[in-house]
C-alpha positions as CSV (number, residue, x, y, z in Angstrom):
1,X,-2.2,8.3,37.9
2,X,0.8,9.9,35.8
3,X,0.2,11.3,32.9
4,X,0.3,9.7,29.7
5,X,3.8,8.7,28.0
6,X,4.9,9.7,24.5
7,X,3.9,6.7,23.1
8,X,0.5,7.0,24.7
9,X,0.1,10.6,23.0
10,X,0.8,9.2,19.4
11,X,-1.1,6.3,19.8
12,X,-4.2,8.5,20.8
13,X,-3.7,10.9,17.8
14,X,-3.7,7.9,15.3
15,X,-6.3,6.4,16.7
16,X,-8.2,10.5,16.8
17,X,-7.0,10.2,13.5
18,X,-7.9,7.3,12.0
19,X,-11.6,7.8,13.7
20,X,-11.5,10.7,11.5
21,X,-10.6,9.3,8.5
22,X,-12.5,5.8,8.5
23,X,-15.8,8.3,9.8
24,X,-15.8,10.8,7.0
25,X,-15.0,7.6,4.5
26,X,-18.8,6.2,5.1
27,X,-20.4,9.7,4.3
28,X,-17.8,10.0,1.7
29,X,-18.4,6.6,-0.3
30,X,-22.3,7.3,0.6
31,X,-22.3,10.1,-1.7
32,X,-20.5,9.0,-4.4
33,X,-23.4,6.0,-4.3
34,X,-25.8,8.3,-4.6
35,X,-24.6,10.1,-7.6
36,X,-24.2,6.4,-9.2
37,X,-27.8,5.9,-8.2
38,X,-28.9,8.9,-9.3
39,X,-27.3,7.8,-12.6
40,X,-26.7,5.0,-13.3
41,X,-28.9,1.9,-14.5
42,X,-30.5,-0.2,-12.5
43,X,-31.0,-3.7,-12.1
44,X,-32.5,-5.2,-9.3
45,X,-32.5,-7.5,-6.7
46,X,-29.9,-10.6,-6.9
47,X,-30.0,-13.0,-4.8
48,X,-26.5,-13.1,-4.3
49,X,-26.4,-9.7,-3.3
50,X,-29.2,-10.9,-0.7
51,X,-26.9,-13.3,0.5
52,X,-23.9,-11.0,1.2
53,X,-26.4,-8.5,2.9
54,X,-27.5,-11.2,5.0
55,X,-24.1,-11.5,6.2
56,X,-22.7,-8.2,6.6
57,X,-25.7,-5.6,7.1
58,X,-25.1,-6.0,11.1
59,X,-22.8,-3.7,10.0
60,X,-23.5,0.3,11.4
61,X,-23.0,0.9,7.8
62,X,-25.8,-0.8,6.7
63,X,-27.5,2.1,5.1
64,X,-24.1,2.2,2.4
65,X,-25.4,-1.7,1.7
66,X,-29.2,-0.7,1.0
67,X,-27.8,1.9,-1.0
68,X,-25.5,-0.4,-3.2
69,X,-28.8,-3.2,-3.1
70,X,-31.2,-0.3,-4.8
71,X,-29.4,2.6,-6.4
72,X,-26.3,0.2,-8.1
73,X,-26.7,-2.9,-7.7
74,X,-27.1,-3.5,-11.2
75,X,-23.6,-2.3,-12.4
76,X,-20.4,-0.7,-11.8
77,X,-21.5,3.0,-12.3
78,X,-20.3,4.0,-8.6
79,X,-16.7,2.8,-9.6
80,X,-16.6,5.9,-12.2
81,X,-17.5,8.5,-9.4
82,X,-14.7,10.7,-8.1
83,X,-16.3,10.5,-4.4
84,X,-16.5,7.2,-3.9
85,X,-12.7,6.0,-5.1
86,X,-11.8,9.6,-2.2
87,X,-14.1,7.6,0.6
88,X,-12.4,4.6,0.1
89,X,-9.0,6.4,0.1
90,X,-9.7,7.6,3.4
91,X,-10.9,4.0,4.6
92,X,-7.1,2.7,4.1
93,X,-5.4,5.9,5.1
94,X,-7.7,5.2,8.4
95,X,-6.9,1.7,8.5
96,X,-3.3,2.6,8.5
97,X,-3.9,5.0,11.2
98,X,-5.6,2.6,13.4
99,X,-3.0,-0.5,12.9
100,X,-0.1,2.5,13.4
101,X,-1.9,3.5,16.6
102,X,-1.4,-0.1,18.6
103,X,2.3,-0.1,18.2
104,X,2.3,2.5,20.1
105,X,-0.7,2.6,22.9
106,X,-2.1,-0.4,24.3
107,X,-5.8,-1.6,23.2
108,X,-7.8,-0.8,26.3
109,X,-7.0,3.5,24.7
110,X,-7.1,2.2,21.2
111,X,-10.3,0.0,20.3
112,X,-13.0,1.6,22.3
113,X,-11.8,4.5,20.9
114,X,-13.6,3.0,17.2
115,X,-17.0,4.4,18.1
116,X,-15.9,7.8,17.3
117,X,-16.1,7.2,13.5
118,X,-19.4,6.9,14.4
119,X,-19.8,10.1,15.7
120,X,-18.1,11.5,12.6
121,X,-20.4,9.5,10.3
122,X,-23.4,11.2,12.0
123,X,-22.2,14.2,12.6
124,X,-20.8,14.7,8.4
125,X,-24.4,13.1,7.4
126,X,-26.3,15.7,9.0
127,X,-24.9,18.4,7.9
128,X,-23.6,17.0,3.8
129,X,-26.7,14.3,3.5
130,X,-29.4,16.3,5.3
131,X,-29.6,13.7,7.5
132,X,-31.3,15.0,11.1
133,X,-29.5,14.2,14.0
134,X,-32.4,14.3,16.2
135,X,-31.2,15.0,20.0
136,X,-31.5,11.2,20.7
137,X,-28.0,11.4,18.9
138,X,-26.9,14.5,20.0
139,X,-27.1,12.4,23.4
140,X,-25.2,9.8,21.9
141,X,-22.7,11.4,20.5
142,X,-22.6,13.1,24.3
143,X,-21.9,9.9,26.0
144,X,-19.1,8.4,23.6
145,X,-17.3,11.8,23.5
146,X,-17.6,11.4,27.5
147,X,-16.7,7.9,27.7
148,X,-13.7,8.4,25.4
149,X,-12.4,11.4,27.5
150,X,-12.5,8.9,30.9
151,X,-10.7,5.9,29.7
152,X,-8.2,8.5,27.5
153,X,-7.2,10.2,30.7
154,X,-7.5,6.6,33.3
155,X,-5.4,4.7,30.4
156,X,-2.3,2.8,31.6
157,X,0.7,3.1,30.0
158,X,2.1,1.4,27.2
159,X,4.1,-1.7,28.1
160,X,7.9,-0.9,26.7
161,X,9.6,-3.4,24.3
162,X,12.2,-3.6,22.9
163,X,12.7,-6.8,20.5
164,X,9.7,-8.3,19.0
165,X,11.2,-11.2,21.0
166,X,9.9,-10.0,24.2
167,X,6.2,-10.0,22.6
168,X,6.9,-13.4,21.3
169,X,7.9,-14.9,25.4
170,X,4.6,-12.5,26.1
171,X,2.1,-14.7,23.3
172,X,3.6,-17.9,25.0
173,X,2.8,-18.2,28.3
174,X,0.6,-20.4,29.7
175,X,-2.1,-17.8,30.6
176,X,-2.5,-16.2,26.7
177,X,-2.0,-19.9,24.8
178,X,-4.8,-20.8,27.2
179,X,-6.3,-17.8,26.2
180,X,-5.8,-18.6,22.7
181,X,-7.0,-22.3,22.7
182,X,-10.2,-21.1,24.3
183,X,-11.0,-19.2,21.1
184,X,-9.9,-21.2,18.6
185,X,-12.3,-24.1,20.5
186,X,-15.3,-21.8,20.5
187,X,-14.7,-20.8,17.0
188,X,-14.5,-24.1,15.6
189,X,-17.3,-24.7,17.6
190,X,-19.4,-22.3,15.6
191,X,-18.4,-22.9,12.5
192,X,-18.8,-26.2,12.3
193,X,-22.0,-27.1,15.1
194,X,-23.8,-24.4,14.2
195,X,-23.4,-21.6,11.5
196,X,-25.0,-24.8,9.5
197,X,-28.0,-24.8,12.0
198,X,-28.5,-21.0,12.7
199,X,-25.9,-19.0,10.7
200,X,-28.6,-18.2,8.5
201,X,-30.7,-16.6,11.2
202,X,-28.8,-15.7,13.8
203,X,-26.1,-12.9,12.3
204,X,-24.9,-13.8,16.9
205,X,-23.0,-16.2,15.3
206,X,-20.9,-14.2,12.7
207,X,-20.1,-11.7,15.1
208,X,-18.9,-14.1,17.5
209,X,-17.1,-16.0,15.3
210,X,-15.2,-11.9,14.3
211,X,-15.2,-11.0,17.8
212,X,-13.5,-14.0,19.0
213,X,-10.7,-14.2,16.3
214,X,-10.5,-10.1,16.4
215,X,-9.5,-9.9,19.5
216,X,-6.2,-12.3,18.9
217,X,-5.8,-10.3,15.4
218,X,-5.6,-7.3,17.6
219,X,-2.8,-8.9,19.2
220,X,-0.7,-9.7,15.9
221,X,-1.4,-6.4,14.7
222,X,0.5,-4.5,17.9
223,X,3.4,-7.4,17.5
224,X,4.0,-6.6,13.4
225,X,3.5,-2.8,14.6
226,X,6.1,-3.1,17.3
227,X,8.2,-4.8,15.1
228,X,8.0,-2.1,11.9
229,X,8.5,0.9,15.0
230,X,11.3,-0.6,16.2
231,X,13.0,-1.6,12.8
232,X,11.9,2.5,11.4
233,X,14.0,3.4,14.8
234,X,16.9,2.0,13.6
235,X,16.7,-2.1,15.3
236,X,15.6,-4.2,12.9
237,X,13.6,-7.0,13.7
238,X,12.8,-8.5,10.1
239,X,15.9,-11.1,11.1
240,X,14.1,-12.6,13.6
241,X,11.9,-15.4,12.9
242,X,9.1,-14.2,15.4
243,X,8.3,-11.2,12.9
244,X,7.7,-13.5,10.1
245,X,5.5,-15.7,12.2
246,X,2.9,-13.1,13.3
247,X,2.6,-11.3,10.1
248,X,1.6,-14.3,8.5
249,X,-0.6,-15.3,11.2
250,X,-2.2,-11.9,10.7
251,X,-3.2,-12.2,7.4
252,X,-4.6,-15.2,7.8
253,X,-6.4,-14.5,11.3
254,X,-7.7,-10.7,9.2
255,X,-10.2,-13.0,7.0
256,X,-12.3,-13.1,10.2
257,X,-11.8,-9.2,11.2
258,X,-14.5,-7.1,10.1
259,X,-14.5,-3.2,10.6
260,X,-17.7,-3.0,11.8
261,X,-19.3,-0.3,14.7
262,X,-22.6,-2.2,16.1
263,X,-23.8,-2.2,19.9
264,X,-23.6,-5.8,20.0
265,X,-20.1,-6.2,17.9
266,X,-18.3,-3.0,19.7
267,X,-19.5,-4.7,22.8
268,X,-18.7,-7.8,22.0
269,X,-15.1,-7.2,20.1
270,X,-13.9,-4.3,21.8
271,X,-14.5,-6.8,25.7
272,X,-13.0,-9.9,24.5
273,X,-9.3,-7.4,22.7
274,X,-9.3,-5.6,26.0
275,X,-9.4,-9.1,27.6
276,X,-6.5,-10.6,24.8
277,X,-4.3,-7.4,25.8
278,X,-4.8,-7.7,29.5
279,X,-3.8,-11.1,29.3
280,X,-0.8,-10.8,27.0
281,X,1.1,-7.5,28.1
282,X,-0.2,-7.3,31.2
283,X,-1.1,-3.3,31.0
284,X,-3.6,-3.1,34.3
285,X,-0.6,-5.1,36.8
286,X,0.4,-1.2,37.1
287,X,-3.2,0.2,37.6
288,X,-5.0,0.3,41.4
289,X,-9.0,-0.6,41.1
290,X,-10.2,2.5,40.9
291,X,-8.1,3.7,38.0
292,X,-9.5,-0.2,36.3
293,X,-12.9,0.3,37.8
294,X,-12.6,3.7,35.9
295,X,-11.7,2.7,32.9
296,X,-14.8,0.1,32.4
297,X,-16.8,2.6,33.0
298,X,-16.4,4.8,30.6
299,X,-16.3,1.7,28.5
300,X,-19.8,1.2,28.7
301,X,-20.5,5.1,28.6
302,X,-19.5,4.8,25.3
303,X,-21.3,1.4,24.4
304,X,-24.9,3.2,26.0
305,X,-23.8,6.6,23.6
306,X,-23.3,3.5,20.7
307,X,-26.7,1.7,21.1
308,X,-28.3,5.1,21.2
309,X,-26.7,6.3,18.0
310,X,-27.7,2.8,16.3
311,X,-31.1,2.4,17.8
312,X,-31.8,6.0,16.7
313,X,-30.1,6.9,14.0
314,X,-33.3,6.5,11.6
315,X,-35.6,9.0,13.6
316,X,-36.5,11.8,11.4
317,X,-34.9,10.8,7.9
318,X,-37.9,10.6,5.6
319,X,-38.4,6.3,4.9
320,X,-36.2,5.6,1.1
321,X,-38.3,4.2,-1.2
322,X,-37.6,1.3,-2.3
323,X,-37.4,0.1,-5.6
324,X,-41.0,-0.2,-8.1
325,X,-41.3,-4.3,-8.8
326,X,-42.6,-5.1,-11.8
327,X,-46.6,-5.2,-12.5
328,X,-46.8,-9.3,-11.3
329,X,-44.8,-8.9,-8.3
330,X,-46.8,-5.6,-7.2
331,X,-50.5,-7.1,-6.1
332,X,-51.9,-5.7,-2.9
333,X,-52.5,-7.9,-0.3
334,X,-55.6,-7.4,-0.3
335,X,-55.9,-8.3,-3.9
336,X,-57.6,-11.4,-5.8
337,X,-55.4,-12.7,-8.1
338,X,-56.3,-12.0,-11.8
339,X,-57.9,-14.8,-14.0
340,X,-56.0,-15.0,-17.3
341,X,-58.0,-14.0,-19.9
342,X,-58.8,-17.1,-22.6
């Protein structure tokens, strides 16, 4: 195994920076929402908000939406909180760094490191939001760190590309075209067949759609990122129609993309993204079996840590008090209905 290339080092630094900024943004925005909830006006539950939550509460940061639900669901007081805007800025910086990381390093190096944002969030919540990081959380963080280190040390070198036309050649090879076609067929079946039947009760349907389309989105991100990197280095790639094609396709596919980290989504999205990258850029062609198995072992280790953090993150944290309902709806289950007074 040779040393890391300069491109892999740049991609690693950008991916780690992205995790720090995104992980911090969850805590900063949550602090802003808490402050807004303490001073703002609550307006209770709204049906449309419940529909929104039913679709997106599988996110790692679902606690954020719970706060929106019962702390400031009635108004927009959180928009006046500097903390909330600071969190948004941190999120944007993290997403930009993540975008840039794909231009330098292979997907198998960048994508699994997204789980590190969960460690950042857990540690910062422990110190700044008084959310206790129990022993299982510490073990989960340690597993994520070990798995990330394993992947970093054994990641394949980034495929050297001198023009966006080479990326176009990779994307139009039969192997990747077949993969893209299979993804589109599965997504079409999920959207038109299973979403109407099970979409309201099985979030795995939406997770599957986002994971499948997300793997194609990342390939477009790499294509556009490489085009921008080459353009900044003096070789303008925006004179080629392929660059604009990838850009338009990225905007279209990003509709299905979500910045989520939950165990099911993490393993599906990361696995499909790595598969798409291996088919398109053939990063594993120059690695032996032991290196590939070690990388997969690192991915499984990160998944185990993510699962442990996700499943035990509320242990030791006092249960949050939900908003009190009106007297008409707070009757005890064992209490008989009152008869109307004459």
